[in-house]
Backbone as a chain_set.jsonl record, in Angstrom:
{"seq": "XXXXXXXXXXXXXXXXXXXXXXXXXXXXXXXXXXXXXXXXXXXXXXXXXXXXXXXXXXXXXXXXXXXXXXXXXXXXXXXXXXXXXXXXXXXXXXXXXXXXXXXXXXXXXXXXXXX", "coords": {"N": [[47.235, 181.759, 120.554], [49.238, 181.041, 122.591], [47.903, 179.104, 124.188], [47.786, 177.075, 122.662], [50.487, 176.291, 121.978], [51.469, 175.504, 124.448], [49.393, 173.298, 124.727], [50.516, 171.618, 122.826], [53.371, 171.487, 123.824], [52.586, 170.093, 126.468], [51.379, 167.723, 125.25], [53.334, 166.487, 123.898], [55.08, 166.195, 126.391], [54.052, 164.577, 127.781], [53.713, 162.41, 126.03], [56.498, 161.524, 125.771], [57.283, 160.968, 128.521], [55.431, 158.587, 129.15], [56.647, 156.858, 127.205], [59.268, 156.565, 128.456], [58.72, 155.081, 130.585], [57.771, 152.783, 129.654], [59.71, 151.816, 128.498], [62.723, 149.585, 128.063], [65.195, 148.884, 130.504], [68.516, 149.932, 130.649], [70.912, 147.373, 130.725], [73.206, 146.278, 132.734], [76.825, 145.219, 133.434], [77.56, 141.647, 133.339], [76.882, 139.755, 136.075], [78.835, 137.756, 138.819], [79.847, 134.343, 137.94], [77.723, 131.889, 138.55], [78.252, 128.363, 141.078], [78.869, 125.578, 139.716], [76.1, 123.047, 138.868], [75.062, 119.828, 140.176], [76.063, 116.857, 138.991], [74.074, 114.523, 136.922], [72.564, 111.208, 137.115], [73.895, 108.421, 135.111], [71.86, 106.906, 133.0], [70.705, 103.293, 131.53], [71.32, 103.106, 128.539], [70.473, 101.73, 126.474], [68.268, 100.361, 127.225], [65.641, 101.585, 126.86], [65.623, 101.625, 124.168], [65.818, 98.892, 123.994], [63.183, 97.928, 125.069], [61.363, 99.384, 123.696], [62.199, 98.067, 121.123], [61.218, 95.186, 121.555], [58.268, 95.593, 121.89], [57.481, 96.658, 119.777], [58.394, 94.083, 118.064], [56.536, 92.548, 119.212], [54.072, 93.594, 118.754], [53.805, 93.465, 116.142], [54.195, 90.597, 115.706], [51.619, 90.008, 117.134], [49.695, 91.158, 115.141], [50.273, 89.695, 112.6], [49.631, 87.404, 113.486], [46.746, 87.466, 113.578], [46.154, 88.414, 111.22], [46.682, 85.983, 109.793], [45.197, 84.125, 111.098], [42.451, 85.32, 109.829], [42.891, 85.086, 107.428], [43.046, 82.201, 107.353], [40.183, 81.991, 108.287], [39.017, 82.805, 106.352], [39.503, 81.411, 104.198], [38.646, 79.154, 105.156], [35.78, 79.962, 104.905], [35.49, 80.202, 102.263], [35.913, 77.623, 101.559], [33.963, 76.197, 102.364], [31.553, 77.677, 101.384], [32.037, 76.797, 98.615], [31.816, 73.881, 98.798], [29.089, 73.87, 99.784], [28.089, 75.007, 97.329], [28.601, 73.159, 95.498], [26.938, 70.989, 96.492], [24.276, 72.059, 96.401], [24.427, 72.257, 93.705], [24.318, 69.463, 93.032], [22.13, 68.686, 93.896], [20.337, 69.951, 92.608], [21.207, 68.907, 90.014], [20.08, 66.371, 89.949], [17.98, 66.586, 90.659], [16.596, 66.435, 93.447], [15.096, 66.958, 96.383], [14.964, 69.183, 99.179], [16.637, 68.471, 102.093], [17.508, 66.078, 101.013], [20.047, 64.384, 99.241], [22.167, 63.413, 96.795], [23.412, 60.22, 95.612], [25.561, 58.372, 94.013], [25.139, 55.325, 92.395], [27.181, 52.043, 92.139], [26.937, 51.457, 89.699], [27.263, 53.751, 88.496], [24.826, 55.377, 88.488], [22.501, 58.18, 89.243], [21.145, 58.549, 92.233], [18.407, 59.951, 94.581], [18.825, 60.267, 98.069], [17.678, 60.207, 101.42], [18.851, 62.813, 103.694]], "CA": [[48.565, 180.893, 120.268], [50.061, 180.573, 123.592], [47.26, 178.096, 124.752], [48.06, 175.893, 121.541], [51.951, 176.078, 122.269], [51.63, 174.982, 125.851], [49.016, 172.071, 124.706], [51.724, 170.561, 122.339], [54.612, 171.212, 125.063], [52.043, 168.919, 127.272], [51.25, 166.424, 124.961], [55.021, 166.008, 123.544], [55.792, 165.712, 127.235], [53.093, 163.0, 128.088], [54.049, 161.227, 125.371], [58.12, 161.165, 126.281], [57.07, 160.637, 129.983], [55.201, 157.083, 128.778], [57.752, 156.108, 126.589], [60.17, 156.447, 129.373], [57.972, 154.173, 131.457], [57.76, 151.423, 129.018], [61.241, 151.158, 127.647], [63.603, 148.183, 128.971], [65.902, 149.515, 131.13], [69.591, 149.361, 130.209], [71.408, 146.493, 131.145], [74.455, 146.461, 133.356], [77.761, 144.324, 133.413], [77.141, 140.905, 133.63], [77.269, 139.52, 137.641], [79.72, 136.637, 138.699], [79.572, 133.15, 137.682], [77.623, 130.865, 139.79], [78.867, 127.163, 141.058], [78.093, 124.434, 138.56], [75.141, 121.856, 139.508], [75.312, 118.466, 140.471], [75.907, 115.727, 137.675], [72.803, 113.446, 137.057], [72.901, 109.77, 137.111], [73.357, 108.197, 133.888], [71.069, 105.652, 132.822], [71.038, 102.411, 130.822], [71.192, 103.949, 127.362], [69.912, 100.366, 125.699], [67.099, 99.72, 128.233], [64.323, 101.777, 126.473], [65.379, 100.853, 122.994], [65.145, 97.397, 123.939], [62.016, 97.756, 125.296], [60.588, 99.642, 122.544], [62.053, 97.049, 119.925], [60.519, 94.406, 122.126], [57.052, 95.881, 122.168], [57.503, 96.586, 118.427], [57.932, 93.102, 117.721], [55.208, 91.726, 120.27], [52.858, 94.187, 117.913], [53.959, 92.887, 114.842], [53.541, 88.983, 115.714], [49.874, 89.944, 116.734], [49.265, 91.537, 113.694], [50.454, 88.704, 111.877], [48.608, 85.929, 113.886], [45.762, 88.232, 113.083], [46.063, 88.341, 109.461], [46.922, 84.545, 109.585], [43.728, 83.709, 111.522], [41.826, 85.841, 109.055], [43.339, 84.367, 105.816], [42.473, 80.96, 107.818], [38.599, 82.062, 108.21], [38.504, 83.379, 105.139], [39.877, 80.197, 103.157], [37.462, 78.067, 105.584], [34.424, 80.045, 104.556], [35.447, 79.981, 100.831], [35.918, 76.097, 100.931], [32.462, 75.994, 102.931], [30.704, 77.884, 100.482], [32.203, 76.155, 97.573], [30.971, 72.411, 99.363], [27.41, 74.01, 99.853], [27.433, 75.072, 95.816], [28.27, 71.87, 94.878], [25.768, 69.816, 97.27], [23.323, 72.457, 95.818], [24.037, 71.594, 92.089], [24.178, 67.933, 92.729], [20.754, 68.489, 94.12], [19.676, 70.513, 91.239], [21.395, 67.982, 88.591], [19.499, 65.069, 90.376], [16.137, 67.15, 91.094], [16.593, 66.095, 94.858], [14.503, 67.959, 97.464], [15.408, 69.527, 100.372], [16.882, 67.28, 103.03], [18.091, 64.777, 100.527], [21.121, 64.287, 98.647], [22.483, 62.678, 95.457], [23.787, 59.332, 95.804], [25.442, 57.714, 93.167], [25.743, 53.956, 92.475], [28.041, 51.402, 91.737], [27.064, 51.339, 88.253], [27.215, 55.364, 88.083], [23.458, 56.005, 88.416], [22.517, 59.167, 90.315], [19.666, 58.527, 93.151], [18.473, 60.856, 95.586], [18.312, 59.704, 99.664], [17.801, 61.234, 102.724], [20.408, 63.237, 104.431]], "C": [[49.217, 180.436, 121.396], [49.212, 179.43, 124.425], [47.677, 176.617, 123.764], [49.538, 175.392, 121.953], [52.108, 175.18, 123.514], [50.665, 173.611, 126.144], [49.913, 171.283, 123.833], [52.491, 170.439, 123.006], [53.919, 169.662, 125.931], [51.744, 167.6, 126.667], [52.476, 165.467, 124.35], [55.437, 165.573, 125.305], [55.195, 164.406, 128.049], [53.488, 162.093, 127.263], [55.625, 160.666, 125.574], [57.982, 160.482, 127.785], [56.706, 158.692, 129.672], [56.014, 156.425, 128.052], [59.081, 155.738, 126.942], [59.714, 155.278, 130.025], [58.018, 152.859, 130.852], [58.787, 150.63, 128.008], [61.898, 150.396, 128.809], [64.513, 149.205, 129.544], [67.394, 148.94, 130.834], [70.373, 148.384, 131.017], [73.006, 146.848, 131.725], [75.377, 145.5, 133.037], [77.133, 142.858, 133.666], [77.634, 140.271, 135.367], [78.715, 138.067, 137.461], [79.234, 135.077, 138.368], [79.215, 132.341, 138.867], [78.39, 129.48, 139.928], [77.703, 126.486, 139.951], [77.11, 123.542, 139.576], [75.901, 120.856, 139.195], [75.485, 117.864, 139.03], [74.765, 114.942, 137.743], [73.297, 112.172, 136.759], [72.825, 109.515, 135.341], [73.038, 107.05, 133.959], [71.496, 104.557, 131.763], [70.456, 102.967, 129.412], [70.127, 102.867, 126.239], [68.348, 100.0, 126.057], [65.777, 100.478, 127.347], [64.522, 101.564, 125.026], [65.039, 99.54, 122.805], [63.857, 97.041, 124.181], [61.211, 97.92, 124.324], [60.559, 98.6, 121.337], [60.94, 95.732, 120.289], [58.889, 94.668, 121.638], [56.8, 95.909, 120.718], [57.018, 95.316, 117.984], [56.924, 92.196, 118.444], [53.902, 92.242, 119.305], [52.835, 93.681, 116.615], [53.686, 91.263, 114.525], [52.086, 89.078, 116.125], [49.131, 90.165, 116.093], [49.228, 90.554, 112.778], [49.75, 87.575, 111.987], [47.387, 86.368, 113.51], [45.583, 88.319, 111.779], [46.227, 86.697, 109.08], [45.431, 84.106, 109.888], [42.534, 84.255, 110.516], [41.749, 85.479, 108.112], [42.37, 83.026, 106.246], [41.093, 80.944, 107.688], [38.283, 82.171, 107.038], [38.318, 82.08, 103.896], [38.655, 78.927, 103.337], [35.899, 78.604, 105.109], [34.697, 79.893, 103.174], [35.381, 78.425, 100.148], [34.31, 75.634, 101.582], [31.259, 76.029, 101.778], [31.048, 77.168, 98.772], [31.444, 74.573, 97.82], [29.487, 72.737, 98.98], [27.082, 74.246, 98.149], [27.396, 73.862, 95.731], [27.381, 71.089, 95.227], [24.524, 70.663, 96.567], [22.917, 71.839, 94.252], [23.838, 70.069, 91.881], [22.715, 67.743, 93.144], [19.626, 68.947, 92.784], [19.845, 69.558, 89.942], [20.375, 66.873, 88.779], [18.03, 65.164, 90.341], [16.074, 66.726, 92.646], [16.023, 67.21, 95.434], [15.355, 68.459, 98.753], [15.526, 68.582, 101.312], [17.229, 66.072, 102.233], [19.433, 65.204, 99.675], [21.677, 63.526, 97.36], [23.468, 61.721, 95.724], [24.083, 58.534, 94.551], [25.903, 56.095, 93.205], [26.828, 53.227, 92.171], [28.237, 51.595, 89.945], [26.877, 52.751, 87.556], [25.917, 56.324, 88.071], [23.452, 56.894, 89.573], [21.272, 58.734, 90.754], [19.718, 59.503, 94.207], [18.005, 60.102, 96.974], [18.557, 60.874, 100.432], [19.006, 61.328, 103.313], [20.708, 62.402, 105.92]], "O": [[49.827, 179.375, 121.266], [49.822, 178.843, 125.319], [47.808, 175.457, 124.153], [49.738, 174.209, 122.227], [52.854, 174.201, 123.506], [50.783, 172.914, 127.152], [50.056, 170.116, 124.199], [52.765, 169.254, 123.194], [54.463, 168.562, 126.018], [51.801, 166.544, 127.296], [52.577, 164.241, 124.316], [56.138, 164.569, 125.431], [55.77, 163.545, 128.714], [53.643, 160.941, 127.67], [55.871, 159.46, 125.525], [58.633, 159.475, 128.064], [57.492, 157.775, 129.911], [56.108, 155.224, 128.304], [59.868, 155.022, 126.323], [60.514, 154.344, 129.976], [58.296, 151.874, 131.535], [58.808, 149.643, 127.273], [61.725, 150.496, 130.023], [64.559, 150.332, 129.05], [67.577, 147.724, 130.769], [70.457, 148.713, 132.2], [73.797, 147.592, 131.146], [74.903, 144.687, 132.243], [76.063, 142.902, 134.274], [78.802, 140.431, 135.72], [79.281, 137.626, 136.462], [78.07, 134.795, 138.654], [79.918, 132.091, 139.847], [79.191, 129.256, 139.021], [76.545, 126.671, 139.576], [77.31, 123.383, 140.78], [76.873, 120.739, 138.449], [75.033, 118.433, 138.036], [74.456, 114.656, 138.9], [74.377, 112.026, 136.186], [72.094, 110.081, 134.529], [73.562, 106.186, 134.662], [72.521, 104.769, 131.115], [69.262, 103.22, 129.252], [69.27, 103.256, 125.446], [67.497, 99.495, 125.325], [64.817, 99.72, 127.209], [63.462, 101.265, 124.474], [64.323, 99.037, 121.94], [63.345, 96.044, 123.672], [60.428, 97.053, 123.937], [59.563, 98.258, 120.7], [60.051, 95.36, 119.524], [58.377, 93.774, 120.965], [55.885, 95.184, 120.33], [55.864, 95.102, 117.613], [56.661, 91.073, 118.012], [52.918, 91.53, 119.102], [51.762, 93.492, 116.042], [53.173, 90.775, 113.518], [51.289, 88.325, 115.565], [47.993, 89.697, 116.112], [48.21, 90.447, 112.093], [49.316, 86.866, 111.08], [46.757, 85.459, 112.968], [44.412, 88.246, 111.404], [45.825, 86.315, 107.981], [44.628, 83.79, 109.011], [41.58, 83.482, 110.438], [40.634, 85.399, 107.596], [41.283, 82.777, 105.726], [40.607, 80.014, 107.043], [37.255, 81.645, 106.613], [37.431, 81.874, 103.067], [38.062, 78.196, 102.543], [34.968, 77.811, 104.967], [33.795, 79.183, 102.73], [35.06, 78.035, 99.026], [33.681, 74.692, 101.099], [30.465, 75.179, 101.374], [30.171, 77.142, 97.909], [30.577, 74.186, 97.038], [28.81, 72.129, 98.15], [26.048, 73.791, 97.659], [26.318, 73.281, 95.85], [26.89, 70.376, 94.352], [23.659, 69.917, 96.107], [21.916, 71.311, 93.767], [23.351, 69.531, 90.887], [22.11, 66.734, 92.78], [18.609, 68.464, 92.285], [18.997, 69.405, 89.063], [19.817, 66.444, 87.769], [17.162, 64.321, 90.117], [14.881, 66.798, 92.94], [16.353, 68.345, 95.091], [16.404, 67.919, 99.105], [14.586, 67.801, 101.457], [17.235, 65.002, 102.842], [19.726, 66.392, 99.538], [20.823, 62.646, 97.251], [24.533, 62.206, 96.108], [23.139, 58.013, 93.958], [26.833, 55.683, 93.899], [27.727, 53.992, 91.822], [29.224, 51.785, 89.234], [26.469, 52.928, 86.408], [25.859, 57.521, 87.789], [24.071, 56.686, 90.616], [20.354, 58.524, 89.961], [20.771, 59.891, 94.711], [16.973, 59.432, 97.005], [19.194, 61.921, 100.316], [19.904, 60.503, 103.478], [21.753, 62.601, 106.54]]}, "num_chains": 1, "name": "protein.A"}
Protein backbone atom coordinates (compact mmCIF):
# COMPACT_ATOMS: atom_id res chain seq x y z
CA UNK A 1 0.00 0.00 0.00
CA UNK A 2 2.84 2.35 0.81
CA UNK A 3 4.36 1.77 -2.63
CA UNK A 4 1.07 2.51 -4.40
CA UNK A 5 0.63 5.75 -2.48
CA UNK A 6 4.15 6.95 -3.25
CA UNK A 7 3.72 5.97 -6.90
CA UNK A 8 0.45 7.97 -7.17
CA UNK A 9 2.03 10.99 -5.44
CA UNK A 10 5.08 10.79 -7.75
CA UNK A 11 2.95 10.65 -10.91
CA UNK A 12 0.79 13.54 -9.66
CA UNK A 13 3.90 15.61 -8.80
CA UNK A 14 5.44 14.94 -12.24
CA UNK A 15 2.20 15.97 -13.98
CA UNK A 16 2.04 19.24 -12.01
CA UNK A 17 5.71 19.94 -12.73
CA UNK A 18 5.27 19.39 -16.49
CA UNK A 19 2.07 21.49 -16.60
CA UNK A 20 3.86 24.33 -14.80
CA UNK A 21 6.75 24.26 -17.29
CA UNK A 22 4.50 24.49 -20.32
CA UNK A 23 2.09 27.14 -18.99
CA UNK A 24 2.61 30.73 -20.15
CA UNK A 25 3.97 33.05 -17.50
CA UNK A 26 1.65 35.72 -16.17
CA UNK A 27 2.07 39.05 -17.90
CA UNK A 28 3.11 42.11 -15.99
CA UNK A 29 1.97 45.67 -16.53
CA UNK A 30 2.66 47.17 -19.97
CA UNK A 31 5.87 49.14 -20.46
CA UNK A 32 6.22 52.77 -21.51
CA UNK A 33 5.06 53.80 -24.99
CA UNK A 34 7.84 54.06 -27.61
CA UNK A 35 8.46 57.03 -29.86
CA UNK A 36 6.40 57.22 -33.03
CA UNK A 37 8.09 56.24 -36.28
CA UNK A 38 8.78 58.50 -39.24
CA UNK A 39 5.91 59.26 -41.61
CA UNK A 40 6.30 57.76 -45.07
CA UNK A 41 6.15 59.73 -48.30
CA UNK A 42 2.83 60.14 -49.97
CA UNK A 43 2.69 58.93 -53.54
CA UNK A 44 0.67 60.02 -56.52
CA UNK A 45 -2.62 58.21 -55.86
CA UNK A 46 -3.84 58.40 -59.45
CA UNK A 47 -0.73 57.13 -61.19
CA UNK A 48 -1.32 53.41 -60.64
CA UNK A 49 -5.00 53.68 -61.45
CA UNK A 50 -4.26 55.67 -64.61
CA UNK A 51 -1.61 53.17 -65.73
CA UNK A 52 -3.95 50.25 -65.06
CA UNK A 53 -6.76 51.98 -66.95
CA UNK A 54 -4.44 52.66 -69.91
CA UNK A 55 -3.24 49.04 -69.91
CA UNK A 56 -6.84 47.79 -69.80
CA UNK A 57 -7.81 50.08 -72.68
CA UNK A 58 -4.80 48.92 -74.71
CA UNK A 59 -5.74 45.27 -74.10
CA UNK A 60 -9.35 45.93 -75.11
CA UNK A 61 -8.20 47.70 -78.28
CA UNK A 62 -5.95 44.76 -79.19
CA UNK A 63 -8.77 42.28 -78.58
CA UNK A 64 -11.13 44.37 -80.72
CA UNK A 65 -8.57 44.55 -83.55
CA UNK A 66 -8.04 40.79 -83.35
CA UNK A 67 -11.80 40.20 -83.40
CA UNK A 68 -12.25 42.56 -86.36
CA UNK A 69 -9.40 40.85 -88.21
CA UNK A 70 -10.90 37.42 -87.54
CA UNK A 71 -14.30 38.61 -88.74
CA UNK A 72 -12.75 40.04 -91.92
CA UNK A 73 -10.84 36.80 -92.53
CA UNK A 74 -14.00 34.74 -92.01
CA UNK A 75 -15.91 37.02 -94.40
CA UNK A 76 -13.15 36.75 -97.03
CA UNK A 77 -13.08 32.95 -96.68
CA UNK A 78 -16.85 32.84 -97.03
CA UNK A 79 -16.75 35.07 -100.13
CA UNK A 80 -13.99 32.96 -101.68
CA UNK A 81 -15.93 29.80 -100.92
CA UNK A 82 -19.10 31.21 -102.52
CA UNK A 83 -17.18 32.33 -105.61
CA UNK A 84 -15.57 28.91 -105.87
CA UNK A 85 -18.94 27.22 -105.46
CA UNK A 86 -20.41 29.45 -108.18
CA UNK A 87 -17.57 28.59 -110.57
CA UNK A 88 -17.97 24.90 -109.93
CA UNK A 89 -21.73 25.19 -110.45
CA UNK A 90 -21.25 27.09 -113.71
CA UNK A 91 -18.73 24.50 -114.85
CA UNK A 92 -21.14 21.71 -113.94
CA UNK A 93 -24.08 23.47 -115.62
CA UNK A 94 -22.19 23.91 -118.87
CA UNK A 95 -20.29 20.64 -118.59
CA UNK A 96 -16.92 22.40 -118.70
CA UNK A 97 -13.81 20.41 -117.82
CA UNK A 98 -11.22 21.45 -115.28
CA UNK A 99 -9.17 24.39 -116.54
CA UNK A 100 -12.14 25.79 -118.41
CA UNK A 101 -14.89 28.17 -117.43
CA UNK A 102 -18.28 29.15 -118.75
CA UNK A 103 -18.51 32.10 -121.13
CA UNK A 104 -21.84 33.60 -122.02
CA UNK A 105 -22.06 34.96 -125.59
CA UNK A 106 -23.87 38.16 -126.46
CA UNK A 107 -26.86 36.13 -127.56
CA UNK A 108 -27.00 34.38 -124.10
CA UNK A 109 -25.50 31.03 -125.11
CA UNK A 110 -23.01 29.50 -122.68
CA UNK A 111 -19.77 27.97 -123.95
CA UNK A 112 -16.65 26.61 -122.28
CA UNK A 113 -13.38 28.52 -122.70
CA UNK A 114 -9.93 27.83 -121.31
CA UNK A 115 -8.93 29.71 -118.16
